[in-house]
MARDREN-189578 format. One record per residue: residue in one letter; x, y, z of N, C-alpha, C in turn. Coordinates in steps of 0.1 Angstrom, whole numbers, plus 5000, padded with zeros to 4 digits. Each point is the difference from the previous one (the first is absolute). Example, Ala and Ser with C-alpha at 12.3 -4.5 7.8 and 13.67 -1.06 7.14 Angstrom:
REM residues 2
A513249435078499150125000500950125000/S499650114993500950115000499250115008/
END
This chain:
REM residues 554
M423951659265501150064992501349995006/W500150025014501349985006500649864999/S499149905001500549864999500549974986/R499350064990500549984986501450074998/E500250125006501250074998501249925007/V499749955012501049935008500349874993/L499149934995500249874993500950034987/A499650104993500850044988501550035004/G500150085010501450045004500849885005/A499449915008500749895005500449904988/T499149994990500349924989501250054992/V500050134998501150074992501349995008/G499950015013501249985009500649874998/L499249894999500549874997500749994986/I499350064990500650014987501350075000/A500150115007501250085000501249945007/L499749915010501149945008501149934991/P499749904992501049944992500750094990/L499250104995500550094990501050095007/A499750055012500950095007501349935004/L499949885004501249925004500949984987/A499349964989500749964988500750134994/L499350115000500550124995501250065008/G499949985013501150055008501349914997/I499849874999501149914997500650044986/A499150024990500450024986500750144999/S499750095009500550144998501550025005/I500449925009501350025006501049894997/P501150034993500949894997500749955012/A500549884999500849945012501250085003/G500350025012501250075005499850155002/V498850054997499850145002499550035014/S500650095007499750035014498750085000/T499049965008498750075001499650005015/P499250105004499650005015499249885004/S499349944991499349885003500249904989/P499949875003500149904989499150034988/A500349954988499350044988498549965001/P499649885005498649985001499250105009/A500750055010499350105009499850134993/L500950044991499850124993498750004992/G499749894993498849994993498750015008/I500049935011498850005008499850135008/L501150065004499950135007499550114990/T500449994988499650104990498549984997/A499549885000498649974998499250055011/I500550005012499250045012500050165000/V501250065000500150155001499350074988/A500549964988499550074988498549964998/G499649885003498649964998499150095009/L500450025012499250085010499950154995/I501250064996500050144995499250024988/I500149914990499450024987498549985001/S499549905009498649985002499450125008/T500750065009499550115008500050134993/L501050034992500250134994499750014985/G499949884993499950004986498850064993/G500150024987498950054993499049904995/S500349875002499149894996499649935013/R498749985002499549955012500349855002/V500449934989500249865001501449954997/Q500950104998501449974996500749925011/I500749904996500949925009501550034996/G500750055009501450044997501049905006/G501250004995501149925006501149984989/P500949915003501149974990499349934988/T500650024988499549944988501149944992/A499749904991501049944992500750094991/A499350114995500550094990501350075005/F500150015014501150075005501349925001/V499849875000501149915003501350024992/P499950014986501250024992500750135003/I499350115002500750135003500550005014/I499449945009500549995014501349935000/L500149884993501249934999501150084995/L499850074989501150084994500450115010/I499150075007500450105009500849945011/V499649895006500749945011501349954996/M500249944988501249954996501150114998/E499550124996500950114997500250095012/H499050035007500150105011499749945014/G499749875001499849945013498550045005/Y499749945012498650035005499950145003/G501050075004499950145003499650084988/G500549964988499650074988498649984997/L499549885003498649974997499150085009/V500450025013499250085009499950144995/M501250054996500050144995499250024987/A500149904991499250014987498549995003/T499649915010498649995004499550135005/M500750065009499550135006500050114989/M501050004991499950104989498849974991/A499749884998498849964992498850055007/G499949995013498950045008499850154998/V501150085001499950144998499450034985/I500649934990499550034987498549974998/L499649895006498649964999499150115007/I500450055012499250105006500050134992/L501150034994500050124991499149984988/L500049884994499149974989498550025004/G499749955012498650025005499750145003/V500950075007499750145004499850094988/T500849984990500050084987498949944991/R499249915004498949944992500449944987/M501149935000500649944988499549854998/G499149965009499549864999499549964987/A499250094993499449974988501049984989/L501350065001501049984989500549864999/I499949925011500449864999499249924990/K498850054998499149934990500550014986/F500950104997500550034987501249914996/I500549925009501149904997499449904990/P500649984988499449924990499949855005/W498949944995499849865004501249914996/P500650014988501149914997501250015010/V500250125005501050025010499749925013/T498850025005499649945013499949854998/S499549954989499949864997501449944999/G500950074993501349954997500849985013/F500050115009500849995012499349905010/T498749995000499349915009500449864997/T500049964988500449864996501549985002/G500850114997501449995002500349975015/I499350075009500249985014499649865004/A499049954994499549865003501149904997/V500750024988501149914996501150015010/A500450135003501150025009499849935014/I498750015005499749945013500249854999/M499449944990500149854998501449955000/I500950084993501449964999500750015014/T499650105007500750025014499549895009/Q498949934998499549895009500549874996/L500749984989500549874996500949935010/P501050075006500849935010499349935011/D499050075006499249945011499049894994/F499550024988499149914993500749864998/F501350014995500849884997500849955012/G500050085011500849965012501550014998/F500550104992501450014998500750035014/T501249955001500850035013501350064996/A500150074989501250064995500650105010/E501350005002500650105010499850144995/K500250034987499850134995498650014994/G499350115004498650014995499950034986/M498850024995499750034986500650134996/P500650014988500650134996499050114999/R500550124999499150125000499450024985/E500949984990499650034987499249894994/F498950034992499149914995500749904990/L500950064992500749914990500949905006/E500350025013500949905007499149905009/K498750045002499249925008499649874994/I499650004987499649884993501149904999/P501350044996501149905000500249955014/W499950085011500249965013499049895004/V498850024997498949905003500349874993/W500450014987500349884992501249925007/E501050085004501249935006499749935013/H499050055007499749945013498849905000/L499549974988498849915000500449865006/G501349974998500449875005500049995015/G500150115006499950015015498750025006/A498949994992498750035005499649895010/N499250045010499549915010498749944995/P499949884997498749944995498950015009/Y500250005013499050015010499450145001/S500950104999499550144999499350034988/L500549954988499450024987498649935000/G499949885005498749935000499050075009/L500550055012499150075009499550134994/A500950074993499650134994499049974989/A500249904992499149974989498649965005/V499949925010498749975006499350125005/C500850095007499450135005499450084989/V500750014989499550074988498749944995/G499949875000498849934995498950025010/V500250005013499050025010499450144999/I500950104998499650144999499150024988/F500449944988499250024988498749925001/L500049885006498849925000499050035011/W500550065011499150035012498750074996/P500150114992498750084997498949914994/R500449894994498949914994499149945011/L500649995012499249945011499050105006/K500150134996499150115003499950025016/I501249985006500050025015500750145001/R499250115001500550134999500650055013/L499649945011500450055013501549995002/I500649894995501449975002500750014986/P501050094998500750014987500949884998/G500249974987500849884996501450025005/S500650125000501450025004500249965015/I499050035008500049965014500049855002/V499149934992499949865000501349934996/A500650054989501249944995501250025010/M500050125006501150035009499949925013/L498749995006499849925012500349854997/A499549954989500249864997501449974998/A500850084993501449984998500850015014/T499650095008500750015013499749885009/V498849955001499749895008500749874994/F499949994987500649884994501549995002/V500750124998501550005001500449975015/A499250065009500349975014499749865004/V498949944996499749865003500949904994/A500350034987500949904992501550025003/G500350115007501450035003500950034988/W499450064990500750044988501050115002/G499850085010500950115003501449955003/D500149915010501349945004500549894991/A499149914996500449884992500350044986/H499350094994500150024985500450154997/G500350085010500550134997499050104994/V498749985003499050094996500150135009/A500350114994500250125008498750065005/T500050055012498850075005500450155004/I499050075003500350145004501050015012/G499849915009500850005012501449954997/S500249904991501349954997500850104992/K499350094992500750094991500250145007/F499150045008500050135006500250005016/G500049885006500150005014498749985007/P500049965013498849985008499250125002/D500650124999499250125003499650074987/A499949934989499750064987498750074999/I499049955008498750065000499850085013/P499750135000499950075012498949965009/S500250015013498949965010499250125004/G500250114994499350125002500450124991/L499350115001500450114992501150085006/P501250024993501150065006499750155004/F500750055009499950145004500650094988/P499350104996500550084988501350075004/H500950004990501450065002500350084988/F500850105001500450084989501149934992/P499749974987501049924993501350084997/N501149934998501250074996499950054986/I500350134998499950064987501450064996/D500449964988501350054995499650114989/L500150125004499650114991500950014987/A501249945001500850004988499549914988/T499049915004499549914989498750064994/I499550115005498750054995500150024984/G501050064995500150024986499949874992/K500749895005500049884993498749925001/L499150045010498849935002498850074994/I500250114993498950074994499249924990/G500849934991499449914990499249895006/P500749925009499249895006498850055008/A500150115007498950055008498850044991/T500450064989499050044990499349874994/A500849904998499449874995499049945010/I500450005013499149955010498850085001/A500150134999498850095001499149984988/L500649994988499249994988499349865000/L500749905003499449865000499050005011/G500250055012499050005010498850084997/A500250114993498850084996499249934989/I500749944991499349934989499249885006/E500749925008499349885005498950035010/S500250105008498950045010498850054993/L500250094989498950064993499349904991/L500849914994499349894993499249915009/S500549975012499249925009498850085005/A500150135001498850085004498950004989/V500550004988499150004988499249875000/V500849895002499449865000499050005011/A500450055012499150005012498750084997/D500150114993498850084996499049914992/G500649934991499149914991499449895007/L500649955011499549895007499050045011/S500250125006499250055011499050104996/G500150064989499150114996500350135007/D501150015006500450125007501050084991/R500450125005501050084992501150055009/H501249984996501150045008500550144997/D500850065009500750134998501449974998/S500550024987501449964996501050085009/N499850135002501050085007500149965015/T498849985006500049955014500749875001/E499849914990500649875000501650014999/L500450094992501550024998500650065013/I499350095007500550055013500149895010/A499049925001500049895010501249904996/Q500249974987501149914997501350065004/G500150144998501250065003500350005015/I499050025008500149995015500449865004/A499449904994500449865003501449974998/N500550054988501449984997501050095008/L499550105006500950085009500049945014/V499049935004499949945013500649865001/C499849924990500549865000501449995004/P501050084994501449985004500250025015/F499250075007500250025014499749865008/F499349914994499849875005500849894993/G500950044992500849914992499349934989/G499250084993499249944989500550024986/L499249964990500350014986499150104993/P500250034988499150094993498649934999/A498950085000498749945000499150084990/T499049934996499050064991498749935001/G498950044993498849925000500249884992/A499449895005500149874993498749954994/I500149984987498849984992499349875005/A500849895001499449875004499350005013/R500850065010499450015014498850095001/T500050114992498950095000498849934994/S500249934989498949934993499449895010/A500949935007499549905010499250075011/N500450115004499350085010498650034996/I499850054988498750034995499149884998/N500749894994499249884997499549935013/N500750035011499649945013499150095008/G499650114994499050095007500550135005/G501350024999500650135005499550124992/R499550105007499550124993500450135007/T500749995012500550125007501449985004/P500750105005501449995005500149905012/I498949975006500149915012500649864996/S499649954988500649874996501550014998/G500550114994501450014999500750015013/I499450075010500650015013500049865007/V498949934998500049865006501149914993/H500250024988501149934993501350025006/A500350125004501350035006500049955015/V498950015007499949945013500149855000/T499549934990500149864999501449964998/L500850074992501449974998500850025013/L499650105007500750035013499749895010/G498749955000499749895009500749884997/I500249974987500849884996501450015005/V500650124999501450035004500149975015/L499050055008500149995014499749865005/L499249924993499649875005500749884993/A500450024988500549884992501450014994/S500750105004501350034994501049885003/R499949935011501049895003499849884991/W498849994994499749884991500350044985/A499950134997500250044986501449984995/V501049985009501449984996500249864993/Y499049915002500149874994499449994986/I499550124995499550004986501149974990/P499949914991501149974990500150114990/M501350034996500350104991499449964986/A499949874997499449964987498650054999/S499249995011498650044999499950154998/M501050085006500050144998500350044986/S500949934994500350034986498949964991/A499349895003498849964992498950115001/V499850065012499050105001500350124991/L501350045001500450124992500049984985/I500449884996500049974986498550004994/V499149955008498650004996499550154999/V500450085010499650145000500550074987/A501349974997500650064989499449964987/F499649874999499449954988498650064998/K499350025011498750074998500150154997/M501150055005500250144998500450044985/G500749914993500550024987498850014990/E500150094990498950014990500549924988/W500049875001500549914990499250014987/H498650015002499150014989500350124990/E500550115006500450114992501249974992/L501049935005501249974992499649904989/A499049915003499649904990499350064988/R499350115002499250064989500750124994/F501350005000500850124995499750014985/R499849894993499850014985498750084996/R499150015010498850084997500150145005/M501150045006500250135004500650094989/P499850135001500850094991501549985003/I500850014990501449975001500750095011/S499550135000500650095010499749955015/D498849965002499649955014500849875003/A500249914991500849885002501450035003/L500650104993501350045002500250065014/V499150085004500150065014499949895010/L499049914998499849895010501249915002/F500649964989501149905001501350075004/T500150134996501250085005500050015015/T498850045005499950025015500149875007/F499449904995500149865006501549965000/G500750014989501449954999500950085009/L499850135001500950085008499749985015/T498849975003499749975014500749875005/V499949904991500649875004501650015000/V500550064990501550004998500750115009/F499450125001500650105008499250035012/D499150105000499250035012498850084996/L499150035009498850074998500350144996/V501050075006500350144997500350014985/V500949924995500450014986498849974991/A499249905004498949954992498950114998/V499750075011498950105000500550124993/E501350045002500550124993500049984985/V500649894995500049974986498649984994/G499249925008498649974995499250134998/M500150095010499250124999500550094989/V501350014998500550094989499649944986/L500249864999499649944988498550014997/A499249985010498650014998499650144996/A500650105007499750144996500350034986/M501249964996500450024986499149944990/L499649875002499249934991498550065000/F499650055012498750065001500050134991/I501050085002500050134992500149964985/K500749904997500149964986498649964995/R499349925008498749954996499050114999/V500150105009499150114999500350094988/S501350024998500450084988499549944987/E500049875000499549934987498650024998/T499250045010498650024998499750154995/T501050085000499950144996500050004984/E499150084995499950014985500350144996/V500850014989500350134994499550004986/S499050084997499449994986499850144995/R500150014986499850134994498650024997/V499550125002498650044997500150074987/T499249954990500150064986498650064997/A500050074989498750064995499049904997/D500549884995499149894997499249955012/D500850005012499349965012498950095004/M500250134997499050105004498849994991/L500249954988498950004990499249875000/E500849895002499449864998499649945013/R500450055012499749935012499050095008/P498749965000499050095006500250015015/E500649915006500250015015501250085003/H500850054991501250085003499650135005/I500750045011499750135007500150124991/A500949994990500350114991499349994986/Q498949925000499349984987499650144994/G500350014988499750134993501050115002/K501049985008501050105002501049994989/H500850114999501050014989501450015006/I500949914996501450015004500750094990/P500550115004500750094991501249944994/D500450044988501249964993501250035009/G501049915000501250025008499849965015/V498949945003499749965014499849845001/L500749945009499949865003499449985014/V499149905001499349985013500349855003/Y500549985013500249875005499249985013/R499449885001499349975013500849905007/I500250025013500649905009499049955010/F499949865000499049945009500849915010/G499850035013500649925010501250085008/P500649935009501150075008501250034990/F500550125002501250044992501349975007/L500449875000501249965007501149984990/F501149945005501150004991499849924987/G499249895001499849924988499150084990/A499050075005499150084992500750124994/A501050055007500850124995500749954988/E500649885000500749954989499149994987/K498749955003499050004989499850134994/M499950105009499750144995501150054991/E501349985005501150054992500149934987/D499749865000500049934987499050054990/A498850045006498950054991500450134994/I500650095008500450134996501149994989/A501049915003501149984991499549954986/S498949935000499549944988499350104991/I499850125005499350104992500750034987/G501350015001500750044988500250155000/Q499050084996500050145000499350055013/W500850085008499450045013499050114997/P498950005008498950104998500350145006/K499250094996500150135006499550005015/V498949935001499449985014499749865002/L500349955012499849865005499050015012/I498849944998499150005011500049865006/L500349995013500049885008498749995008/R499149914997498849995008500349915012/L500050055012500449935012498849985010/H498850014995498849995009499849855005/L500749914994499949865004501349955006/V500950095003501349975007499750015015/T500049895008499750015014501250025009/A501249984995501250015008501250024991/M501050075006501250024992501249995010/D501149944995501249995008501150094994/A501250005006501150084996500449984986/T500049874996500449974986499050054990/G498750005003499050064992500250154999/L500350065011500350155000501250034991/N501049915001501350034992499649984985/A499249904997499649994986499350124995/L499150055008499250124995501050124998/E500950025010501050104998500949994988/S500349874997500849984988499250034987/I498749975000499250034988499850154999/V499850075011499950154999501250064995/E501249965005501350064995500249974985/R499749884996500149974985499050084992/M498850035005499150084993500550154999/K500650045011500550145001501150024990/T500949904999501150024991499650004985/R498849954998499450004986499050114998/G499950095011499150114999498549965002/G499849895007498649965003499650025014/T498749975003499550015013499249885004/V500149975013499249885006498950065008/I498849944998498850045008499549875008/L499850025013499549895008498650025003/S499249904997498550015001499449905010/G499250065009499249925010500849925010/I501150075005500949925009499449995014/H500249895007499449975013500950075011/R499549995012500750075011501449955003/Q500249865001501349955004501050034990/P499849984987501050044990500250154999/F498950085002500250145000500950055011/E499849955012500850045012501449964998/M500349884994501449964997500650104990/L499350034990500550104990500350135006/R499050055008500250135006501250015009/K500249895009501250005008501350004992/A499949944989501349994991500250124992/G499150115001500250124992499549984986/F499249904997499649974986499150114995/I499250065009499050104995500850124994/Q501050045007500850114994500749964987/S500349884999500749954988499250014988/I498749965000499250004988499050125000/G499850065012499150125000498649955005/R499450085009498849965006498849994990/R500150094990498949994990500049874992/N501149935000500149874993499549885009/F499550035012499249905008498650034998/C499349914993498650024997499149905007/A498950055005499149915008499249904991/T499750044988499249914991500749994986/F499549904993500549994986499750114991/D498750065002499650114992501050125003/D500350025012500950115004501449984993/S500449885000501449974994499950024985/L498949974993499950024986500050154997/R499350085008500050144998501350065002/R500749955010501450055003500949964988/A499949894994500849954989499750094988/E498750044998499750094989500750145001/E500050045013500750135002501549994996/L500649895005501449994997500349984985/C499149944993500249974986499650124991/S499350105006499550114991501250084996/P499950074988501150084995500350125010/K499050045008500350125008500749965013/S500149875002500649955013501449934997/T500850005010501349934999499949885010/S500649904996499949875008500850015013/Q500850105001500850015012499350095010/Q498950064996499450095010499249915010/V500250045013499349925011499350105009/
END
């Protein structure tokens, strides 16, 4: 068992190495001051966060570290607030994640609609691929890629003439190797490692770095770009004045981290047959994001691809995740001086393949078979993620999805009139053989009484023509009510009162009843006009319609 866990952990460590380096490079724009070079940030995060998440997490097989999904939002934070702002946002996100776990909110993440998660996941994939184009093409422009998406595409087009054919060819070959390697069924060594090592050796032997300007990690970030050990933890510089500005980005990091880690844990459950604890997992993710900045790291979460690789290679306990972190630390201690020769083109190829596999392109392709509302949410979230950022995309996507969901639920609600013919001709009717007194109308509402259903109710009442003396509303099939439904009921009651009529509510459930009680509705129509059964409501209607009774009596 131990040998299987160690082998799985070492394999995942090799898989994580090129990803950690590439994600560190992709996350920090050129010219931004950081405590360690950009490649080091990625690998330090993989070591520290990977160790914490495997040790403390709610999933026994989760592998944590930096992920591609964070890259676009990290770039935006660093461009606007510097690395200090990223540190602050990461620590704030850690606190949010811990609070979500402590308050047992892990299950709520599952209620984020699929079109929202699919839309922003694919949007992030596109954003990542675009950010990797300069290294993929080998651009040497003095000014880096613009921040705004609408400016990035023209910028790439303008600089195509300055592309380095050697870098472009190398990157294209690396992409091909990564895609084709799995066909050889050599599972011990990942294709990304093969592509990266082959590209490094080839560039060094062929002299492409000096002769043809193929950039390497060392030429771009300096000879100390890869750490030779784990730095001593230090308290990061924190600017308290920026806390207010970072609430949105911190929430986005926390939300994205929670979604990705719990999705990864669900995938892991399916592969391993185990069950994770969502709240414990969120607490571990929060601790990891609180601790990483002390080592100069990036935001971290559970990584689906690395977790799946861990399970597929035999990992079943936290030991494999711990070995994964130790493997990365061993590489840092023993091989950092050679890692600086890795070509940037191979790093961009690794990340572009990761982004391509991350995107849910098949969902975009089948939009014609989706409900229009789902397709609208999917493409809105996708477009906003690419053009603006994840914060805007999730906010708009969630609001739009909620509105369309309520509309769809409301459309399922039926408002129908119960007539004497129903009672006589339908043997299955609960009121068969009963008599509806003259001057009494009965309506049945089936489904949630939300704002759309409330409009149906008002239209039905308005179509009566002559208002009745007593209106019975059968609510035994109403499972939920919102404020708009309450307002519609109040409006109907007031209009009945002005015409000298009375409203009787029959068979109301607990949630609608509690809502009406808190709103003072019982006093408004009188407790006697709340009837437990339809028989009771008919008897009450007969009382109100009898010559000896007045309809205003309650």
